[in-house]
MMTF fields as JSON, N, C-alpha, C and O atoms, coordinates in Angstrom:
{
  "mmtfVersion": "1.0.0",
  "mmtfProducer": "UNKNOWN",
  "numBonds": 399,
  "numAtoms": 400,
  "numGroups": 100,
  "numChains": 1,
  "numModels": 1,
  "chainsPerModel": [1],
  "groupsPerChain": [100],
  "chainIdList": ["A"],
  "bondAtomList": [4, 2, 8, 6, 12, 10, 16, 14, 20, 18, 24, 22, 28, 26, 32, 30, 36, 34, 40, 38, 44, 42, 48, 46, 52, 50, 56, 54, 60, 58, 64, 62, 68, 66, 72, 70, 76, 74, 80, 78, 84, 82, 88, 86, 92, 90, 96, 94, 100, 98, 104, 102, 108, 106, 112, 110, 116, 114, 120, 118, 124, 122, 128, 126, 132, 130, 136, 134, 140, 138, 144, 142, 148, 146, 152, 150, 156, 154, 160, 158, 164, 162, 168, 166, 172, 170, 176, 174, 180, 178, 184, 182, 188, 186, 192, 190, 196, 194, 200, 198, 204, 202, 208, 206, 212, 210, 216, 214, 220, 218, 224, 222, 228, 226, 232, 230, 236, 234, 240, 238, 244, 242, 248, 246, 252, 250, 256, 254, 260, 258, 264, 262, 268, 266, 272, 270, 276, 274, 280, 278, 284, 282, 288, 286, 292, 290, 296, 294, 300, 298, 304, 302, 308, 306, 312, 310, 316, 314, 320, 318, 324, 322, 328, 326, 332, 330, 336, 334, 340, 338, 344, 342, 348, 346, 352, 350, 356, 354, 360, 358, 364, 362, 368, 366, 372, 370, 376, 374, 380, 378, 384, 382, 388, 386, 392, 390, 396, 394],
  "bondOrderList": [1, 1, 1, 1, 1, 1, 1, 1, 1, 1, 1, 1, 1, 1, 1, 1, 1, 1, 1, 1, 1, 1, 1, 1, 1, 1, 1, 1, 1, 1, 1, 1, 1, 1, 1, 1, 1, 1, 1, 1, 1, 1, 1, 1, 1, 1, 1, 1, 1, 1, 1, 1, 1, 1, 1, 1, 1, 1, 1, 1, 1, 1, 1, 1, 1, 1, 1, 1, 1, 1, 1, 1, 1, 1, 1, 1, 1, 1, 1, 1, 1, 1, 1, 1, 1, 1, 1, 1, 1, 1, 1, 1, 1, 1, 1, 1, 1, 1, 1],
  "groupList": [{"groupName": "MET", "atomNameList": ["N", "CA", "C", "O"], "elementList": ["N", "C", "C", "O"], "formalChargeList": [0, 0, 0, 0], "bondAtomList": [1, 0, 2, 1, 3, 2], "bondOrderList": [1, 1, 2], "singleLetterCode": "M", "chemCompType": "L-PEPTIDE LINKING"}, {"groupName": "ARG", "atomNameList": ["N", "CA", "C", "O"], "elementList": ["N", "C", "C", "O"], "formalChargeList": [0, 0, 0, 0], "bondAtomList": [1, 0, 2, 1, 3, 2], "bondOrderList": [1, 1, 2], "singleLetterCode": "R", "chemCompType": "L-PEPTIDE LINKING"}, {"groupName": "TRP", "atomNameList": ["N", "CA", "C", "O"], "elementList": ["N", "C", "C", "O"], "formalChargeList": [0, 0, 0, 0], "bondAtomList": [1, 0, 2, 1, 3, 2], "bondOrderList": [1, 1, 2], "singleLetterCode": "W", "chemCompType": "L-PEPTIDE LINKING"}, {"groupName": "LEU", "atomNameList": ["N", "CA", "C", "O"], "elementList": ["N", "C", "C", "O"], "formalChargeList": [0, 0, 0, 0], "bondAtomList": [1, 0, 2, 1, 3, 2], "bondOrderList": [1, 1, 2], "singleLetterCode": "L", "chemCompType": "L-PEPTIDE LINKING"}, {"groupName": "ALA", "atomNameList": ["N", "CA", "C", "O"], "elementList": ["N", "C", "C", "O"], "formalChargeList": [0, 0, 0, 0], "bondAtomList": [1, 0, 2, 1, 3, 2], "bondOrderList": [1, 1, 2], "singleLetterCode": "A", "chemCompType": "L-PEPTIDE LINKING"}, {"groupName": "GLY", "atomNameList": ["N", "CA", "C", "O"], "elementList": ["N", "C", "C", "O"], "formalChargeList": [0, 0, 0, 0], "bondAtomList": [1, 0, 2, 1, 3, 2], "bondOrderList": [1, 1, 2], "singleLetterCode": "G", "chemCompType": "PEPTIDE LINKING"}, {"groupName": "SER", "atomNameList": ["N", "CA", "C", "O"], "elementList": ["N", "C", "C", "O"], "formalChargeList": [0, 0, 0, 0], "bondAtomList": [1, 0, 2, 1, 3, 2], "bondOrderList": [1, 1, 2], "singleLetterCode": "S", "chemCompType": "L-PEPTIDE LINKING"}, {"groupName": "TYR", "atomNameList": ["N", "CA", "C", "O"], "elementList": ["N", "C", "C", "O"], "formalChargeList": [0, 0, 0, 0], "bondAtomList": [1, 0, 2, 1, 3, 2], "bondOrderList": [1, 1, 2], "singleLetterCode": "Y", "chemCompType": "L-PEPTIDE LINKING"}, {"groupName": "ASP", "atomNameList": ["N", "CA", "C", "O"], "elementList": ["N", "C", "C", "O"], "formalChargeList": [0, 0, 0, 0], "bondAtomList": [1, 0, 2, 1, 3, 2], "bondOrderList": [1, 1, 2], "singleLetterCode": "D", "chemCompType": "L-PEPTIDE LINKING"}, {"groupName": "ILE", "atomNameList": ["N", "CA", "C", "O"], "elementList": ["N", "C", "C", "O"], "formalChargeList": [0, 0, 0, 0], "bondAtomList": [1, 0, 2, 1, 3, 2], "bondOrderList": [1, 1, 2], "singleLetterCode": "I", "chemCompType": "L-PEPTIDE LINKING"}, {"groupName": "CYS", "atomNameList": ["N", "CA", "C", "O"], "elementList": ["N", "C", "C", "O"], "formalChargeList": [0, 0, 0, 0], "bondAtomList": [1, 0, 2, 1, 3, 2], "bondOrderList": [1, 1, 2], "singleLetterCode": "C", "chemCompType": "L-PEPTIDE LINKING"}, {"groupName": "VAL", "atomNameList": ["N", "CA", "C", "O"], "elementList": ["N", "C", "C", "O"], "formalChargeList": [0, 0, 0, 0], "bondAtomList": [1, 0, 2, 1, 3, 2], "bondOrderList": [1, 1, 2], "singleLetterCode": "V", "chemCompType": "L-PEPTIDE LINKING"}, {"groupName": "GLN", "atomNameList": ["N", "CA", "C", "O"], "elementList": ["N", "C", "C", "O"], "formalChargeList": [0, 0, 0, 0], "bondAtomList": [1, 0, 2, 1, 3, 2], "bondOrderList": [1, 1, 2], "singleLetterCode": "Q", "chemCompType": "L-PEPTIDE LINKING"}, {"groupName": "PHE", "atomNameList": ["N", "CA", "C", "O"], "elementList": ["N", "C", "C", "O"], "formalChargeList": [0, 0, 0, 0], "bondAtomList": [1, 0, 2, 1, 3, 2], "bondOrderList": [1, 1, 2], "singleLetterCode": "F", "chemCompType": "L-PEPTIDE LINKING"}, {"groupName": "THR", "atomNameList": ["N", "CA", "C", "O"], "elementList": ["N", "C", "C", "O"], "formalChargeList": [0, 0, 0, 0], "bondAtomList": [1, 0, 2, 1, 3, 2], "bondOrderList": [1, 1, 2], "singleLetterCode": "T", "chemCompType": "L-PEPTIDE LINKING"}, {"groupName": "GLU", "atomNameList": ["N", "CA", "C", "O"], "elementList": ["N", "C", "C", "O"], "formalChargeList": [0, 0, 0, 0], "bondAtomList": [1, 0, 2, 1, 3, 2], "bondOrderList": [1, 1, 2], "singleLetterCode": "E", "chemCompType": "L-PEPTIDE LINKING"}, {"groupName": "PRO", "atomNameList": ["N", "CA", "C", "O"], "elementList": ["N", "C", "C", "O"], "formalChargeList": [0, 0, 0, 0], "bondAtomList": [1, 0, 2, 1, 3, 2], "bondOrderList": [1, 1, 2], "singleLetterCode": "P", "chemCompType": "L-PEPTIDE LINKING"}, {"groupName": "ASN", "atomNameList": ["N", "CA", "C", "O"], "elementList": ["N", "C", "C", "O"], "formalChargeList": [0, 0, 0, 0], "bondAtomList": [1, 0, 2, 1, 3, 2], "bondOrderList": [1, 1, 2], "singleLetterCode": "N", "chemCompType": "L-PEPTIDE LINKING"}, {"groupName": "LYS", "atomNameList": ["N", "CA", "C", "O"], "elementList": ["N", "C", "C", "O"], "formalChargeList": [0, 0, 0, 0], "bondAtomList": [1, 0, 2, 1, 3, 2], "bondOrderList": [1, 1, 2], "singleLetterCode": "K", "chemCompType": "L-PEPTIDE LINKING"}, {"groupName": "HIS", "atomNameList": ["N", "CA", "C", "O"], "elementList": ["N", "C", "C", "O"], "formalChargeList": [0, 0, 0, 0], "bondAtomList": [1, 0, 2, 1, 3, 2], "bondOrderList": [1, 1, 2], "singleLetterCode": "H", "chemCompType": "L-PEPTIDE LINKING"}],
  "groupTypeList": [0, 1, 2, 3, 4, 5, 5, 6, 7, 3, 8, 9, 10, 9, 4, 7, 5, 11, 6, 12, 4, 6, 13, 13, 13, 14, 6, 7, 15, 6, 5, 9, 11, 2, 16, 11, 9, 8, 4, 9, 17, 11, 4, 13, 12, 9, 5, 3, 16, 14, 4, 1, 17, 12, 3, 0, 1, 3, 4, 17, 5, 3, 14, 1, 13, 14, 5, 5, 15, 3, 2, 5, 10, 11, 6, 4, 9, 8, 5, 2, 11, 10, 11, 14, 1, 18, 16, 19, 12, 6, 15, 11, 5, 8, 11, 14, 4, 7, 1, 17],
  "groupIdList": [1, 2, 3, 4, 5, 6, 7, 8, 9, 10, 11, 12, 13, 14, 15, 16, 17, 18, 19, 20, 21, 22, 23, 24, 25, 26, 27, 28, 29, 30, 31, 32, 33, 34, 35, 36, 37, 38, 39, 40, 41, 42, 43, 44, 45, 46, 47, 48, 49, 50, 51, 52, 53, 54, 55, 56, 57, 58, 59, 60, 61, 62, 63, 64, 65, 66, 67, 68, 69, 70, 71, 72, 73, 74, 75, 76, 77, 78, 79, 80, 81, 82, 83, 84, 85, 86, 87, 88, 89, 90, 91, 92, 93, 94, 95, 96, 97, 98, 99, 100],
  "secStructList": [7, 6, 6, 6, 6, 6, 7, 7, 2, 2, 2, 2, 2, 2, 2, 2, 6, 7, 7, 2, 2, 2, 2, 2, 7, 7, 7, 6, 6, 6, 7, 1, 2, 2, 2, 2, 2, 2, 2, 2, 2, 2, 2, 7, 7, 7, 7, 7, 7, 7, 1, 2, 2, 2, 2, 2, 2, 2, 2, 2, 2, 2, 2, 2, 2, 6, 6, 6, 1, 1, 7, 1, 7, 7, 7, 7, 7, 7, 7, 7, 7, 7, 7, 7, 7, 7, 7, 7, 6, 6, 6, 7, 1, 7, 4, 4, 4, 4, 7, 7],
  "xCoordList": [154.332, 154.151, 154.894, 154.449, 156.014, 156.769, 155.962, 155.987, 155.251, 154.43, 153.303, 152.991, 152.692, 151.622, 152.129, 151.366, 153.41, 154.005, 154.527, 155.105, 154.331, 154.728, 155.859, 156.295, 156.347, 157.41, 156.897, 155.71, 157.789, 157.425, 157.311, 158.169, 156.264, 156.116, 157.213, 157.547, 157.77, 158.786, 160.051, 160.52, 160.603, 161.822, 161.539, 162.423, 160.344, 159.986, 159.935, 160.43, 159.344, 159.28, 160.678, 160.96, 161.546, 162.914, 163.669, 164.354, 163.553, 164.299, 163.896, 164.736, 162.614, 162.13, 161.778, 161.236, 162.075, 161.845, 160.386, 160.033, 159.544, 158.105, 157.683, 158.131, 156.823, 156.34, 155.342, 154.711, 155.206, 154.241, 152.823, 152.005, 152.536, 151.202, 150.912, 149.808, 151.899, 151.708, 151.539, 150.782, 152.242, 152.172, 150.744, 150.25, 150.083, 148.744, 147.62, 146.452, 147.941, 146.924, 145.858, 146.176, 144.61, 143.508, 143.156, 142.416, 143.669, 143.402, 144.169, 145.367, 143.492, 144.136, 145.257, 146.299, 145.044, 146.023, 147.28, 148.37, 147.146, 148.272, 148.868, 150.011, 148.129, 148.597, 149.433, 149.603, 149.949, 150.788, 150.104, 150.152, 149.476, 148.935, 147.848, 147.93, 146.843, 145.701, 146.029, 145.509, 146.857, 147.233, 147.973, 147.788, 148.801, 149.508, 148.517, 148.604, 147.584, 146.579, 145.741, 145.455, 145.353, 144.583, 145.389, 144.846, 146.672, 147.527, 147.644, 147.623, 147.768, 147.833, 146.526, 146.534, 145.407, 144.1, 143.932, 143.324, 144.469, 144.376, 145.295, 144.915, 146.503, 147.499, 147.207, 147.484, 146.66, 146.438, 144.971, 144.497, 144.268, 142.862, 142.793, 142.993, 142.514, 142.501, 141.118, 140.945, 140.148, 138.846, 137.992, 137.2, 138.13, 137.253, 135.845, 135.675, 134.854, 133.475, 133.178, 133.798, 132.231, 131.88, 130.605, 130.37, 129.784, 128.536, 128.829, 129.629, 128.18, 128.416, 128.178, 128.957, 127.116, 126.828, 127.903, 128.215, 128.468, 129.551, 130.812, 131.495, 131.111, 132.271, 132.089, 133.035, 130.878, 130.597, 130.764, 131.28, 130.334, 130.476, 131.953, 132.342, 132.783, 134.222, 134.828, 135.594, 134.478, 135.024, 134.599, 135.412, 133.356, 132.871, 133.568, 133.863, 133.831, 134.542, 135.959, 136.429, 136.644, 137.997, 137.986, 138.903, 136.973, 136.841, 136.7, 137.354, 135.853, 135.689, 136.993, 137.372, 137.674, 138.915, 140.0, 140.797, 140.029, 141.055, 140.585, 141.257, 139.457, 138.954, 138.542, 138.617, 138.113, 137.645, 138.739, 138.455, 139.985, 141.08, 141.233, 141.796, 140.749, 140.845, 139.444, 138.802, 138.963, 137.599, 137.578, 138.411, 136.636, 136.485, 137.462, 137.536, 138.204, 139.201, 138.635, 138.082, 138.771, 138.263, 139.378, 139.129, 140.591, 141.703, 143.001, 143.079, 144.012, 145.34, 146.373, 146.398, 147.218, 148.298, 149.575, 149.866, 150.325, 151.499, 152.735, 152.668, 153.847, 155.111, 155.486, 154.615, 156.761, 157.287, 156.992, 157.147, 156.574, 156.335, 157.036, 156.873, 157.81, 158.479, 157.469, 156.462, 157.749, 156.885, 156.989, 158.086, 155.854, 155.817, 154.859, 154.069, 154.948, 154.038, 153.131, 153.601, 151.856, 150.921, 151.186, 151.168, 151.435, 151.705, 150.44, 149.322, 150.635, 149.515, 149.116, 149.934, 147.872, 147.364, 148.194, 148.345, 148.728, 149.526, 150.89, 151.552, 151.308, 152.61, 152.576, 153.54, 151.474, 151.359, 149.986, 149.048, 149.876, 148.608, 147.605, 146.421, 148.083, 147.205, 147.73, 148.673, 147.132, 147.595, 147.541, 148.442, 146.528, 146.369, 147.45, 147.672, 148.127, 149.202, 150.428, 151.302, 150.498, 151.672, 151.385, 152.139, 150.335, 149.997, 150.382, 150.29, 150.809, 151.107, 150.349, 150.463],
  "yCoordList": [199.094, 197.665, 197.12, 196.165, 197.73, 197.263, 197.436, 196.568, 198.542, 198.791, 197.768, 197.288, 197.43, 196.437, 195.056, 194.225, 194.82, 193.534, 193.527, 192.533, 194.629, 194.662, 195.612, 195.687, 196.341, 197.31, 198.496, 198.822, 199.128, 200.296, 201.529, 201.761, 202.306, 203.524, 204.531, 205.389, 204.431, 205.391, 205.302, 206.313, 204.098, 203.993, 204.19, 204.631, 203.879, 204.115, 205.616, 206.075, 206.382, 207.84, 208.451, 209.339, 207.976, 208.498, 208.139, 208.986, 206.903, 206.441, 207.17, 207.414, 207.52, 208.123, 209.602, 210.201, 210.195, 211.629, 212.03, 213.069, 211.212, 211.47, 211.746, 211.072, 212.736, 213.02, 211.956, 211.305, 211.787, 210.819, 211.194, 210.325, 212.499, 212.948, 212.582, 212.143, 212.762, 212.418, 210.92, 210.477, 210.151, 208.702, 208.211, 207.38, 208.714, 208.244, 209.145, 208.888, 210.181, 211.113, 210.387, 209.571, 210.67, 209.924, 210.419, 209.748, 211.573, 212.073, 211.239, 211.007, 210.793, 209.961, 210.73, 210.157, 212.023, 212.831, 213.106, 213.216, 213.218, 213.612, 212.466, 212.561, 211.403, 210.326, 209.3, 209.373, 208.349, 207.298, 205.939, 205.145, 205.672, 204.341, 203.949, 202.874, 204.783, 204.383, 204.234, 203.308, 205.083, 204.809, 203.478, 202.793, 203.11, 201.827, 200.673, 199.699, 200.778, 199.722, 199.586, 198.472, 200.697, 200.639, 200.004, 199.223, 200.328, 199.74, 198.234, 197.482, 197.792, 196.354, 195.68, 194.599, 196.312, 195.74, 195.594, 194.63, 196.551, 196.475, 195.388, 194.643, 195.297, 194.35, 192.906, 191.998, 192.689, 191.324, 191.11, 191.486, 190.528, 190.213, 188.909, 187.837, 188.98, 187.766, 187.131, 186.065, 187.784, 187.157, 187.089, 186.158, 188.045, 188.051, 188.455, 189.373, 187.79, 188.189, 189.548, 189.942, 190.25, 191.575, 191.573, 192.52, 190.557, 190.514, 190.257, 189.386, 191.014, 190.917, 189.503, 189.012, 188.851, 187.503, 186.5, 185.58, 186.661, 185.766, 185.998, 185.048, 187.267, 187.581, 187.055, 186.546, 187.175, 186.659, 185.141, 184.599, 184.456, 183.001, 182.604, 181.652, 183.333, 183.07, 183.299, 182.473, 184.428, 184.757, 183.728, 183.318, 183.315, 182.321, 180.977, 180.289, 180.604, 179.363, 179.395, 178.409, 180.524, 180.645, 180.675, 180.156, 181.268, 181.266, 179.838, 179.458, 179.057, 177.649, 176.874, 176.071, 177.108, 176.399, 176.673, 175.79, 177.894, 178.268, 178.074, 178.511, 177.437, 177.207, 178.488, 178.568, 179.479, 180.735, 181.744, 182.813, 181.434, 182.358, 183.466, 184.517, 183.252, 184.256, 184.531, 183.642, 185.744, 186.061, 187.353, 188.236, 187.454, 188.645, 188.718, 189.75, 187.667, 187.644, 186.853, 185.77, 187.393, 186.687, 186.167, 185.345, 186.629, 186.174, 186.53, 187.514, 185.726, 186.025, 185.675, 184.557, 186.631, 186.42, 186.726, 187.882, 185.693, 185.847, 185.309, 184.646, 185.609, 185.068, 183.848, 183.103, 183.643, 182.487, 182.608, 183.679, 181.528, 181.473, 180.242, 179.144, 180.421, 179.27, 178.454, 178.984, 177.201, 176.314, 176.703, 176.832, 176.885, 177.249, 176.328, 175.607, 176.37, 175.608, 176.594, 177.591, 176.325, 177.179, 177.031, 175.913, 178.14, 178.026, 177.657, 177.91, 177.075, 176.74, 177.965, 178.851, 178.006, 179.127, 179.317, 180.446, 178.251, 178.35, 179.001, 179.445, 179.058, 179.618, 181.118, 181.829, 181.593, 183.007, 183.532, 182.761, 184.843, 185.438, 185.43, 185.16, 185.726, 185.816, 184.885, 185.229, 183.725, 182.705, 183.228, 182.937, 183.979, 184.444, 185.436, 185.63, 186.067, 187.01, 186.291, 186.926, 184.992, 184.23, 183.389, 182.461, 183.68, 182.955, 183.804, 185.031, 183.163, 183.937, 183.372, 183.883],
  "zCoordList": [54.497, 54.596, 55.814, 56.45, 56.124, 57.289, 58.566, 59.439, 58.681, 59.865, 59.952, 61.041, 58.828, 58.813, 59.214, 59.707, 59.003, 59.365, 60.791, 61.231, 61.528, 62.931, 63.25, 64.399, 62.258, 62.512, 63.313, 63.272, 64.031, 64.83, 63.93, 63.078, 64.12, 63.341, 63.687, 62.87, 64.887, 65.31, 64.458, 63.935, 64.316, 63.509, 62.032, 61.298, 61.574, 60.177, 59.906, 58.877, 60.818, 60.665, 60.646, 59.842, 61.526, 61.577, 60.301, 59.728, 59.856, 58.689, 57.41, 56.543, 57.289, 56.049, 56.199, 55.27, 57.348, 57.539, 57.505, 56.946, 58.1, 58.122, 59.553, 60.48, 59.733, 61.083, 61.513, 60.679, 62.821, 63.344, 62.929, 62.626, 62.918, 62.522, 61.066, 60.744, 60.186, 58.778, 58.585, 57.721, 59.39, 59.26, 59.48, 58.717, 60.508, 60.854, 60.346, 60.64, 59.6, 59.137, 58.344, 57.478, 58.624, 57.999, 56.602, 55.884, 56.205, 54.857, 53.849, 54.011, 52.822, 51.8, 51.099, 50.779, 50.862, 50.136, 50.965, 50.404, 52.281, 53.124, 53.929, 54.375, 54.121, 54.974, 54.234, 53.017, 54.986, 54.42, 54.525, 53.586, 55.65, 55.91, 54.912, 54.318, 54.714, 53.887, 52.415, 51.791, 51.814, 50.416, 50.248, 49.242, 51.217, 51.144, 51.266, 50.518, 52.197, 52.354, 51.087, 50.65, 50.505, 49.259, 48.129, 47.348, 48.035, 46.997, 47.187, 46.212, 48.427, 48.715, 48.322, 47.733, 48.644, 48.295, 46.787, 46.323, 46.014, 44.559, 44.016, 43.112, 44.566, 44.053, 44.42, 43.637, 45.584, 46.066, 46.373, 47.446, 45.469, 45.687, 46.469, 45.896, 47.769, 48.578, 48.649, 49.24, 48.05, 47.902, 49.158, 49.308, 50.057, 51.228, 50.811, 50.008, 51.338, 51.023, 51.644, 52.632, 51.055, 51.566, 52.392, 53.143, 52.283, 53.039, 54.518, 54.859, 55.381, 56.824, 57.356, 58.173, 56.903, 57.426, 57.002, 57.759, 55.818, 55.383, 56.225, 56.605, 56.511, 57.342, 58.758, 59.36, 59.292, 60.64, 60.678, 61.656, 59.625, 59.57, 59.561, 60.237, 58.798, 58.794, 60.176, 60.672, 60.793, 62.111, 63.156, 63.985, 63.125, 64.086, 63.899, 64.875, 62.652, 62.391, 62.939, 63.508, 62.77, 63.299, 64.827, 65.463, 65.406, 66.864, 67.383, 68.354, 66.738, 67.147, 66.948, 67.801, 65.835, 65.537, 66.579, 66.895, 67.112, 68.098, 69.529, 70.463, 69.714, 71.06, 71.773, 72.999, 71.023, 71.605, 71.897, 72.437, 71.554, 71.854, 70.818, 71.124, 69.614, 68.554, 68.049, 67.489, 68.238, 67.833, 67.026, 67.231, 66.124, 65.299, 64.139, 63.473, 63.879, 62.807, 61.634, 61.824, 60.414, 59.243, 58.351, 57.47, 58.564, 57.741, 58.434, 59.169, 58.196, 58.735, 57.684, 57.17, 57.37, 56.422, 57.18, 57.487, 57.476, 58.32, 57.639, 56.604, 58.24, 57.778, 58.591, 59.042, 58.778, 59.499, 60.984, 61.57, 61.581, 63.023, 63.562, 63.029, 64.61, 65.199, 66.017, 66.487, 66.172, 66.943, 68.416, 68.958, 69.044, 70.459, 71.192, 70.584, 72.492, 73.335, 74.051, 74.601, 74.047, 74.763, 76.252, 76.768, 76.959, 78.396, 79.173, 78.725, 80.307, 81.178, 81.992, 82.238, 82.401, 83.195, 84.46, 84.927, 85.017, 86.241, 85.982, 86.92, 84.716, 84.378, 84.09, 84.371, 83.535, 83.148, 83.517, 83.721, 83.6, 83.957, 82.808, 83.012, 81.598, 80.436, 79.35, 78.637, 79.225, 78.283, 76.849, 76.062, 76.497, 75.102, 74.702, 73.507, 75.641, 75.327, 74.771, 74.181, 74.952, 74.515, 73.285, 72.992, 72.568, 71.347, 70.144, 70.192, 69.075, 67.866, 66.696, 65.581]
}
């Protein structure tokens, strides 16, 4: 769960004695990531629709809401975010890199 929240897989592997290969292994029986994701999906029913057209409608709505800066996203579950100011194009090369 820490990795899903933005933690580095490197320090997680060191702290828990897990190899990098095991951490990302795609086999459900041998890997770590997918069993955790499945457990989260079972524990927290967030009610996302499964039909492709419904998901596209959600993603398109969020794209419009963010002025085209966030696309292909159907849901966001985040923690605390400090108030920030969107930088101007003249201040940075990639404005979207500074959004949270």
